[in-house]
PyMOL commands that place a pseudoatom at each C-alpha (Angstrom):
pseudoatom trace, name=CA, resn=UNK, resi=1, chain=A, elem=C, hetatm=0, pos=[7.144, -32.376, 19.066]
pseudoatom trace, name=CA, resn=UNK, resi=2, chain=A, elem=C, hetatm=0, pos=[10.263, -30.845, 17.542]
pseudoatom trace, name=CA, resn=UNK, resi=3, chain=A, elem=C, hetatm=0, pos=[10.799, -27.217, 16.534]
pseudoatom trace, name=CA, resn=UNK, resi=4, chain=A, elem=C, hetatm=0, pos=[11.336, -26.956, 12.787]
pseudoatom trace, name=CA, resn=UNK, resi=5, chain=A, elem=C, hetatm=0, pos=[12.309, -23.269, 12.997]
pseudoatom trace, name=CA, resn=UNK, resi=6, chain=A, elem=C, hetatm=0, pos=[9.246, -22.144, 11.045]
pseudoatom trace, name=CA, resn=UNK, resi=7, chain=A, elem=C, hetatm=0, pos=[7.065, -19.415, 12.456]
pseudoatom trace, name=CA, resn=UNK, resi=8, chain=A, elem=C, hetatm=0, pos=[7.573, -16.079, 14.120]
pseudoatom trace, name=CA, resn=UNK, resi=9, chain=A, elem=C, hetatm=0, pos=[9.624, -15.454, 17.251]
pseudoatom trace, name=CA, resn=UNK, resi=10, chain=A, elem=C, hetatm=0, pos=[8.175, -12.369, 18.897]
pseudoatom trace, name=CA, resn=UNK, resi=11, chain=A, elem=C, hetatm=0, pos=[10.092, -12.746, 22.124]
pseudoatom trace, name=CA, resn=UNK, resi=12, chain=A, elem=C, hetatm=0, pos=[12.460, -10.082, 23.404]
pseudoatom trace, name=CA, resn=UNK, resi=13, chain=A, elem=C, hetatm=0, pos=[15.338, -12.570, 23.466]
pseudoatom trace, name=CA, resn=UNK, resi=14, chain=A, elem=C, hetatm=0, pos=[17.706, -11.521, 20.664]
pseudoatom trace, name=CA, resn=UNK, resi=15, chain=A, elem=C, hetatm=0, pos=[19.996, -14.528, 20.931]
pseudoatom trace, name=CA, resn=UNK, resi=16, chain=A, elem=C, hetatm=0, pos=[19.643, -16.684, 17.804]
pseudoatom trace, name=CA, resn=UNK, resi=17, chain=A, elem=C, hetatm=0, pos=[18.277, -20.188, 18.131]
pseudoatom trace, name=CA, resn=UNK, resi=18, chain=A, elem=C, hetatm=0, pos=[20.245, -23.011, 16.585]
pseudoatom trace, name=CA, resn=UNK, resi=19, chain=A, elem=C, hetatm=0, pos=[17.550, -23.489, 13.922]
pseudoatom trace, name=CA, resn=UNK, resi=20, chain=A, elem=C, hetatm=0, pos=[17.517, -19.803, 12.949]
pseudoatom trace, name=CA, resn=UNK, resi=21, chain=A, elem=C, hetatm=0, pos=[21.163, -19.029, 12.306]
pseudoatom trace, name=CA, resn=UNK, resi=22, chain=A, elem=C, hetatm=0, pos=[21.895, -16.912, 9.241]
pseudoatom trace, name=CA, resn=UNK, resi=23, chain=A, elem=C, hetatm=0, pos=[23.419, -19.817, 7.330]
pseudoatom trace, name=CA, resn=UNK, resi=24, chain=A, elem=C, hetatm=0, pos=[20.476, -22.128, 7.924]
pseudoatom trace, name=CA, resn=UNK, resi=25, chain=A, elem=C, hetatm=0, pos=[17.960, -19.366, 7.195]
pseudoatom trace, name=CA, resn=UNK, resi=26, chain=A, elem=C, hetatm=0, pos=[19.667, -18.541, 3.895]
pseudoatom trace, name=CA, resn=UNK, resi=27, chain=A, elem=C, hetatm=0, pos=[19.895, -22.204, 2.955]
pseudoatom trace, name=CA, resn=UNK, resi=28, chain=A, elem=C, hetatm=0, pos=[16.278, -22.953, 3.811]
pseudoatom trace, name=CA, resn=UNK, resi=29, chain=A, elem=C, hetatm=0, pos=[14.864, -19.889, 2.035]
pseudoatom trace, name=CA, resn=UNK, resi=30, chain=A, elem=C, hetatm=0, pos=[16.957, -20.386, -1.091]
pseudoatom trace, name=CA, resn=UNK, resi=31, chain=A, elem=C, hetatm=0, pos=[16.185, -24.084, -1.373]
pseudoatom trace, name=CA, resn=UNK, resi=32, chain=A, elem=C, hetatm=0, pos=[12.433, -23.534, -1.102]
pseudoatom trace, name=CA, resn=UNK, resi=33, chain=A, elem=C, hetatm=0, pos=[12.387, -20.400, -3.252]
pseudoatom trace, name=CA, resn=UNK, resi=34, chain=A, elem=C, hetatm=0, pos=[10.404, -18.530, -0.587]
pseudoatom trace, name=CA, resn=UNK, resi=35, chain=A, elem=C, hetatm=0, pos=[11.594, -15.161, 0.668]
pseudoatom trace, name=CA, resn=UNK, resi=36, chain=A, elem=C, hetatm=0, pos=[10.516, -14.316, 4.200]
pseudoatom trace, name=CA, resn=UNK, resi=37, chain=A, elem=C, hetatm=0, pos=[9.780, -10.729, 5.182]
pseudoatom trace, name=CA, resn=UNK, resi=38, chain=A, elem=C, hetatm=0, pos=[7.730, -8.827, 7.714]
pseudoatom trace, name=CA, resn=UNK, resi=39, chain=A, elem=C, hetatm=0, pos=[5.787, -5.576, 7.884]
pseudoatom trace, name=CA, resn=UNK, resi=40, chain=A, elem=C, hetatm=0, pos=[6.076, -3.185, 10.789]
pseudoatom trace, name=CA, resn=UNK, resi=41, chain=A, elem=C, hetatm=0, pos=[2.898, -2.957, 12.889]
pseudoatom trace, name=CA, resn=UNK, resi=42, chain=A, elem=C, hetatm=0, pos=[2.672, 0.812, 12.307]
pseudoatom trace, name=CA, resn=UNK, resi=43, chain=A, elem=C, hetatm=0, pos=[3.524, 0.661, 8.590]
pseudoatom trace, name=CA, resn=UNK, resi=44, chain=A, elem=C, hetatm=0, pos=[0.125, 1.805, 7.281]
pseudoatom trace, name=CA, resn=UNK, resi=45, chain=A, elem=C, hetatm=0, pos=[-0.078, 4.691, 9.736]
pseudoatom trace, name=CA, resn=UNK, resi=46, chain=A, elem=C, hetatm=0, pos=[3.549, 5.687, 9.028]
pseudoatom trace, name=CA, resn=UNK, resi=47, chain=A, elem=C, hetatm=0, pos=[2.982, 5.680, 5.245]
pseudoatom trace, name=CA, resn=UNK, resi=48, chain=A, elem=C, hetatm=0, pos=[-0.122, 7.818, 5.672]
pseudoatom trace, name=CA, resn=UNK, resi=49, chain=A, elem=C, hetatm=0, pos=[1.766, 10.167, 8.029]
pseudoatom trace, name=CA, resn=UNK, resi=50, chain=A, elem=C, hetatm=0, pos=[4.582, 10.589, 5.495]
pseudoatom trace, name=CA, resn=UNK, resi=51, chain=A, elem=C, hetatm=0, pos=[2.097, 11.116, 2.641]
pseudoatom trace, name=CA, resn=UNK, resi=52, chain=A, elem=C, hetatm=0, pos=[0.372, 13.810, 4.710]
pseudoatom trace, name=CA, resn=UNK, resi=53, chain=A, elem=C, hetatm=0, pos=[3.665, 15.708, 4.996]
pseudoatom trace, name=CA, resn=UNK, resi=54, chain=A, elem=C, hetatm=0, pos=[4.941, 14.351, 8.345]
pseudoatom trace, name=CA, resn=UNK, resi=55, chain=A, elem=C, hetatm=0, pos=[3.676, 17.388, 10.247]
pseudoatom trace, name=CA, resn=UNK, resi=56, chain=A, elem=C, hetatm=0, pos=[3.160, 17.167, 14.003]
pseudoatom trace, name=CA, resn=UNK, resi=57, chain=A, elem=C, hetatm=0, pos=[3.471, 14.313, 16.462]
pseudoatom trace, name=CA, resn=UNK, resi=58, chain=A, elem=C, hetatm=0, pos=[3.364, 10.815, 14.924]
pseudoatom trace, name=CA, resn=UNK, resi=59, chain=A, elem=C, hetatm=0, pos=[1.759, 9.364, 18.068]
pseudoatom trace, name=CA, resn=UNK, resi=60, chain=A, elem=C, hetatm=0, pos=[-1.186, 11.767, 17.811]
pseudoatom trace, name=CA, resn=UNK, resi=61, chain=A, elem=C, hetatm=0, pos=[-1.457, 11.155, 14.061]
pseudoatom trace, name=CA, resn=UNK, resi=62, chain=A, elem=C, hetatm=0, pos=[-1.420, 7.384, 14.559]
pseudoatom trace, name=CA, resn=UNK, resi=63, chain=A, elem=C, hetatm=0, pos=[-4.140, 7.568, 17.193]
pseudoatom trace, name=CA, resn=UNK, resi=64, chain=A, elem=C, hetatm=0, pos=[-6.392, 9.609, 14.894]
pseudoatom trace, name=CA, resn=UNK, resi=65, chain=A, elem=C, hetatm=0, pos=[-5.536, 7.368, 11.919]
pseudoatom trace, name=CA, resn=UNK, resi=66, chain=A, elem=C, hetatm=0, pos=[-6.501, 4.200, 13.814]
pseudoatom trace, name=CA, resn=UNK, resi=67, chain=A, elem=C, hetatm=0, pos=[-9.713, 5.843, 15.036]
pseudoatom trace, name=CA, resn=UNK, resi=68, chain=A, elem=C, hetatm=0, pos=[-10.656, 6.905, 11.490]
pseudoatom trace, name=CA, resn=UNK, resi=69, chain=A, elem=C, hetatm=0, pos=[-9.783, 3.523, 9.953]
pseudoatom trace, name=CA, resn=UNK, resi=70, chain=A, elem=C, hetatm=0, pos=[-11.766, 1.662, 12.630]
pseudoatom trace, name=CA, resn=UNK, resi=71, chain=A, elem=C, hetatm=0, pos=[-14.781, 3.891, 11.982]
pseudoatom trace, name=CA, resn=UNK, resi=72, chain=A, elem=C, hetatm=0, pos=[-14.489, 3.312, 8.228]
pseudoatom trace, name=CA, resn=UNK, resi=73, chain=A, elem=C, hetatm=0, pos=[-14.308, -0.479, 8.637]
pseudoatom trace, name=CA, resn=UNK, resi=74, chain=A, elem=C, hetatm=0, pos=[-17.275, -0.428, 11.047]
pseudoatom trace, name=CA, resn=UNK, resi=75, chain=A, elem=C, hetatm=0, pos=[-19.281, 1.681, 8.591]
pseudoatom trace, name=CA, resn=UNK, resi=76, chain=A, elem=C, hetatm=0, pos=[-18.637, -0.843, 5.829]
pseudoatom trace, name=CA, resn=UNK, resi=77, chain=A, elem=C, hetatm=0, pos=[-19.920, -3.594, 8.107]
pseudoatom trace, name=CA, resn=UNK, resi=78, chain=A, elem=C, hetatm=0, pos=[-16.679, -5.540, 8.265]
pseudoatom trace, name=CA, resn=UNK, resi=79, chain=A, elem=C, hetatm=0, pos=[-16.503, -5.657, 12.049]
for i in range(1, 79): cmd.bond("trace and resi %d" % i, "trace and resi %d" % (i + 1))
show_as sticks, trace
zoom trace
């Protein structure tokens, strides 16, 4: 099985693979018309924190945010 370069590399190794060099990435995304992007894991909590005025410790805010969101999802019966 060969690696086609598609997918997500979540390893800590920052050295680029041959298949994921900037030139090949630009060529492959422009030829297919697909733009690849990612969202930070904490993006929803960070947006809510900033909307709330960014007061206090983000870690504490995130913990409370995740607790509240989990409770809301459980209440709606989605879990």
